[in-house]
N, C-alpha and C positions, 0 to 999 in steps of 0.2 A: 334383382339384379339391372338398370338402367337396358343395357342391352336387353335384357328378354322383352322387350316394345317390337324387338325386328323378328318377322314371323318368317323363321328359318323351312317350316313345309307344311304342307298342306295337302289332300286330299278330301275328295267331296262322291260321295256315294250312300246305302243302306248302310245304319252302323253296326258290321260285321268283324268279323277278327280279318281279314282282308286288310280296313281301311286302316288300323290300327301300324299293322306289319305295314304297308306302306309307309305311315307319316314319320312313323320310328329306324325304318330302312336311312332316307332320306335327312333324315337326320342327324344321324350315322356321320356320314357319307358326305354330309354340308360341316360335319362339323368336327370335321376329323384331327389327330391330337391334339384338341381339343381336352383337360381333365373337370372331373368333378364337372358332370350335366346331370340338372336337375332338373327332373321330369316331376310340376304337381296337374291334377286328374281327378276324378273321378272316382266312383269304387267302382268301374265295370273295370272287370277281371281282365280281356284282353288287352290293358296294355302293359299292364303286370307281363304277363305272363312272355308278350311280344321283345318287352324292353331287357330282357334274362335269356331269350332267344337273341337275340341283335349284337348284343355288345356283351360279346361273349369271342378271349384269347388266342391265339398260341403260344402255346407256351412248355421250354422244354419235360420229361416226363422223370428221365434221371432214370430211364429205364436202360434201356437201348440209344441209340446212336439218329438222331431219324425220329422218333419217337415221341410227336409231340399230344399237348392234352390242352382243353380248352379249357381254361382257366374264364372267371366271372369279368369284367374288363376293372378296375381300381377306380373308386369315384363317384360309379353313376349312380342316382338317390333317386329315387321316384316319393314321392309323399300322396297322398290321398284326403280329400275330403269328403266325405258320406254324409248325406244329407237323410238323416229318417222322418219319415214322414207316417201320420196320421189320417189317413183320408187324402180331405187340400193342403194339415196342418203343419206344418213345419216343425217336431218336435225338438231337433235339440239334431249340430252338425259333427261327426265326428273324421277328429284329422289324426291319420296314424302314418307312421313312417311305413312304412311296406319296404325296402331298401337304401338300406342306407340313412343316417343320417338326418331328422325332417331339417328340412329349408324354410326361410326363416320369413316366407309371407305363403301361403299353404292353399289361400285358395287365390283364384283367376281369378283375378281386380281387372290385372289387364286385361285378357280376354275378353270381360266382360264390357266392357271398354271397349272393341275395337270392335266384336258388333254392334254394337249399339252405333260406330263408323258405317261400319259397311251396310245396315239402312241406311242411314242415311241417304249414301253411295247409289243404293242399288233401289233403281225401282219393286225389281221380282224380290225379293226381303220384305217388303214393305208389307201392312196388311191391306184388304180389300185395294188389291193394284189391278189394271191392266198390261200389268207390264212382266209377262210370267219369261219368261228363262224356261220352256220350253223341250231345250235337247241340252245331252247334256256335255257339249262342245260349247257351247252358246252359256252356259254357269259358267265353266274353264275360264272362258275369258273371259269375262265381265272381274270372274273374282280375281282373277291375277292382276287382272290393270290395276283395279280399287286395293289389291295386297301391294302392286311395284310401288301408287302415291302412297300410300301406308308408311314405303319403306323409306323409299326414295326422294320422294316429292315437298314431303308434309315434317315441317318442325317441327317439335315436342316441344310444349312448354316443361316438361322436369329434363329434355334435354340438354337447355340449354344454359353457353359457360357462362360468366359474366366478363366481359373483356376488362382488365388493368387500365384503358383510358377511352372513353366514346370517341366509336368509329363514325364518323356520316350520322349523326343523332342520338343511335344505338347505341345502349351498356352494352345488350349480348350477343352472344354470339350463336347461331339461329340453327337450329345442329339435325335432323331427320332419325333414324334408329342406322341407315347405313354411315354415316360419317360417323357413330361413334364407334362402327365396328373396323372403321377405316375401311372402309371399300368403298366410298369416293373423298374428297379435300371438299364437298361442297354440297347445296340443296339443289337436286336437276330438276328442269324445267320441264314442261312436257315439247315447248321443241324440241330439244334439247336429246330426248328420248322418240323421240318419231324419224330426227336425221342420223341416234345412231348409229353407225353402220358394225354390224355381228361377220363377222370374218370365224368360217368353218375350213377346219382343217382338217 
């Protein structure tokens, strides 16, 4: 899906079950009310167990008034692309629909493309670098800023829309992912980001 290029949630740290729990919980909170959320992952088991635990909704049990039971959320899908290797050689890729119907694109190609973009933006991700992010807070700040640029500032060619008539020499309306999701009506600039006032209630 075109809007899938928007990064909804992320978490950093050791690859432990809590990492999957944080990402899935944040994703559900930020996509509340949307039906049919598709997940694509590798064969890491915590993805399946965490999604099943997080996506549950209360429903009347029918046994006694006020007694509710937890039912799996409708429309949730998880498709896993599992790589089978022999030594360093990739022998085959097994695609399995772990939950629900398989998604149209079972490979995380957009994520891999984003990984390449982040390596270009963040010196701490390049090989043979002196720009280390030695503290967790530093890494989180750098990564959050790079994702903000990806979601709000940078138009993506796959998201552009042809204009009925050229305007100022432009044939396309260039849109970042945030515009596709109607979170903004224009690509942001760094000046707009730096001058934006956040109001806390």
